[in-house]
N, C-alpha and C positions, 0 to 999 in steps of 0.2 A: 485676466483679460475680462471676465464677466463682472468683477467688482467694480473695475474702472468704468465700464459702460453703465452700470447702475447708478454710480455716483454722479455721472454726467447727466443721466435722465433725471435724477432727483433735483439737481441744480436747475435744469431747464424748466421743470414743473414749478419750483419756487419762484423762478424769475417770471414765468407767465402769470402765476397768481399775483405777484406784486404789481405787474403792469396792469393787470385787470382791476385791482384795486385802485390804482392810480387814475385809470381812465374813468371809474365811477365818481371819484372824488372831483375830477375836473368837470364832469358832466353836470353834477350837483351845483357846483359853484356857477356855472353858466345859467343854469335854470333859474337860480335865485337872482341873478342880475337882470334877467329878462322880466321877472316878475316886478321888480322895483321899477323898471322903465314903464311898465303898463299902467302905473298910477293907481293902484288899488282895485284892479280887476279882480274879479272872483277867482279865487284860487281853485284850479282843477288840477286833480291829480293826473299827471300825464299817464296815458296809456303805455301799455308795454309796447315799445318800439317807436313811440312818439318823441322821446327825449333824445336830444341831440347828443350823441356820444361819439367819441373818437374810436374808430374801429382799427383795432391793432390785431393783425393776423399773427396768432400764436401757433407755432408748429405742434402738431399732436405727437403723442408717444409713438405711434406708427410711423410717422414721418421721421421723427428723430432716429428710430431704429433703423429705417431704410438708408438714412444719410450715413449713420455709423457704419452699416454693412458696406456702402460704397466706398467709405474711406479705408476700411480694413481689407476690402478686395484688392487695393492697390499694393498691400504689403505682401511680401513673399514669406510664407509660413510653411514649414515642413511638418505636416500632421500624419500620424500613423494611418496606414491603409487597413481598413477593416475587410478582410477577405470575405466575410459573410455577405457583403454587398455584391460579390461576384454572382454572375448569372450561372444557371445550370450548364450551358453550352460552354462557358468559359472554364468551369471546373472540369468538365469532361475532356476538353482540348488540353488542359494542363495534365490530366491523368495519362492521357495518350502519350504526350511528350515524354513524361518521366518514365513510362513503361518502355518506350523506344530507347531511351538513354540506357536503362537497365539492360535491355536485350543486347545492345551494341557492346556494352562493357563485358557482359557474360559471354558473348561470342568470341570476343578478343582473348579473354582468359582461357576459354576452352581450346582455341587454336593454339596458344602459347604452350599449354600443358601437353597437347598432342604432339607438337613438335619436339618438345623436350623428351617425352617418352620415346619417340622414334629414334631420337639422336642417342639416347642411352642403350636402347635395345638393338641398334643396328650393329651387326657384326661385320668385320671386314672380310671380304671374300678371300678365302685362302688361295694362295698361288700354287698352281699345279706345274709339275715339271714333267715333261715328256721324256719317258725313258728310251734309251737307245735299245734296239733289238739285242744287242750284245750284253746288256746289263745283267739279266738273269744267268746267263752262262758265266759271266766274269764272277758274280756273286757266288755261284756254286764252285767255281774253280778256287776262289779264295778260301771258302770254307773247307774244301776237300784238302787243300794244302795245310791249313792250321789245325783242324780236328784230326784226332786219332783215337782209335778204340784199342784198349788193352784188355783181354780176357785172361783172368787167373783161374785156371780149372781147380786148382787146390782149394780155393775159398769160394768157388761157384759165384763169381761177380765180373761184371764188365765196368771197365772204368773209362770215362770220356775226358779227354784232354783238349785244352785249347793251347797249342804250343806245348809249354811245360807246366801249365797250370791245370790243376784238377778241377773239372767243371761238375761232374756228378758221377754217381756209382749206382748200379742196379744188381739185384740178385738174379741169377740165371739157373736153368736146369740144364745140365750137361749131358753128353751121350753116355749111356749105360755100357757095361762091359760087352765087347764084341761090336759095338757101334759108337766107339769113342770119337770125340770131337777132334778133327785134325788139327795138329799144332803147326805154327809157322807164321809167316808174314803174308798177308793178303790185301785185297782192295775191294771195297764195295762195287759191284758191278750191276746191281739190280735193285730197284725199290718198287714196291707195289702196294697199293691199298686194296683191301678185301680180296685177298688171294684165294685161289682154288687149290686145295690139297689133294695130292695123289698118294694113295697108300703105297709104301715103297715095296711091299711084298706081293699084295694082290693086285696093285695098280688101279684100285677103285678111286674114282674122283668124288669129292665132297665139296659141294658149292660153298661160297661165302655165306656166313650166318653164324648164330650162336652155337651150332654144333660143329663148326669147322675147328680142328685142332690147331690151325696156324692163327686163329684170332682174327684181327682186321688190319694187321701190318706185316710186311715181309721185307727184310734186308738181306740179300744174298751176297756172300763173299767168297764162296768156294764151289767148284763144279768139276766133275770128271767127264763131262760130256753127256751123262745120263742121269745123274742125280745131282741135286744142289744142296748146300748146307748154308744156313744163315740165322739171323735173329728173327724171331716172330712171336706173336701173342699165343694165347692158349685158352682152351675152355676148361682147363683144370689147374687153376692158379694155386691150389694147395700143394701142387707137386714141384713148384718153383724152388730151386735150392738143392735139388736132389739129382742124381745120375739116372735119368729114366728115359731120355730121348734117343732117337736114332742117329745121333751126331749133331743135330741142330741145338741151338741155344734158345730155350723157351723163356719168355718174360711174362710179367703180369701185362694186361692189356694197357693200363695207364702208363707203364713204364716203357713199353715199345712205342707208344704214340709220342712220348717226349723225346726218345732216342731217334726216332724217324725225323724229327725237325732239326736235329743237330748235325746229321750227316748228309753227305751228298755222294754222288757217283765219284768213285776214285779215293774216297776217304780211306787212309790206311787202317787195317785191322791186324793186330798182333795177338796170337793165341799162344800162351805158355802155360806150363805146369804151375 
C-alpha cells in the first residue's frame, strides 16, 4: 500500500513540473509577440509578477496525501488491534472481568468436588428392627434346648455340644475325696456375674473381687436346699485339672466367661465318670 501511494505521488509531482515548464514556455512566447507589436520599443525586463502567465493550480503533496487518505477511508480493511493503545481504565476493567470469570469457574469446580465427596462418603442408614419382648426368652429357650454340657470326671473336663456337634471343651477342677462332685443329669437353674462366696464350713461371706474363690462367673446346676454346686471361676488357676474342690467345678476365668455365653437357664448338664 505505501509503495503504490509513493509512486502516485511521484507521478503527480512530475506532471506538476511538466505543466509548470509548459506554462513558462507559453508565457515567453506571448511576451515575444507583444514586443514585436510595440515596434521597437525599448526592451524592458519584465518584473517578477508582471509577465502574463497562465496560472495552473497544481495540487501540493499534502493535498494529494489527504485525497488519497479520503479514498482509502472508503475501503474496508481489517487491521490488527494494538492493545497497547488501550487506556488504563480499559485494562483495569478487562482484568476485573477475567478475575470474575476465574472465580465463577473455581466456585463451580469446588461445588462439584464437594458434592462428589458427600455422595461417596454418605453411608446408608441401617434399618433397625424392633424386637418383640418375647425374642430374648425365645432365644434362650432355643439355646437351652440345643446346647448341653457333659462333664467327664475321669479326665477332668467339660464338653459343650450344640446338638451332636462338639463346640468346645475346658479343663475343670473336680471335688476332692469326701466332697465328690455329684453324678447324674441336671439342668442349669442359676447364672450370676460377680458372685459372693460363702465358706461351706464356717459360713464366712467373701465379696466379689480378686480374692473371691468363685471368680467372676457362677453357673449353678445342683442344690439340696442348703448348698449349691456349679461351674465357677477361681483365684487359683494353677489348681484347675485337679481334685481339690468341695464338689464344684472350678475353671479358669477366661474359660468360665466363654462357657457363660453358651448356656442358658435349663441347659442340660450331664456329669459322669
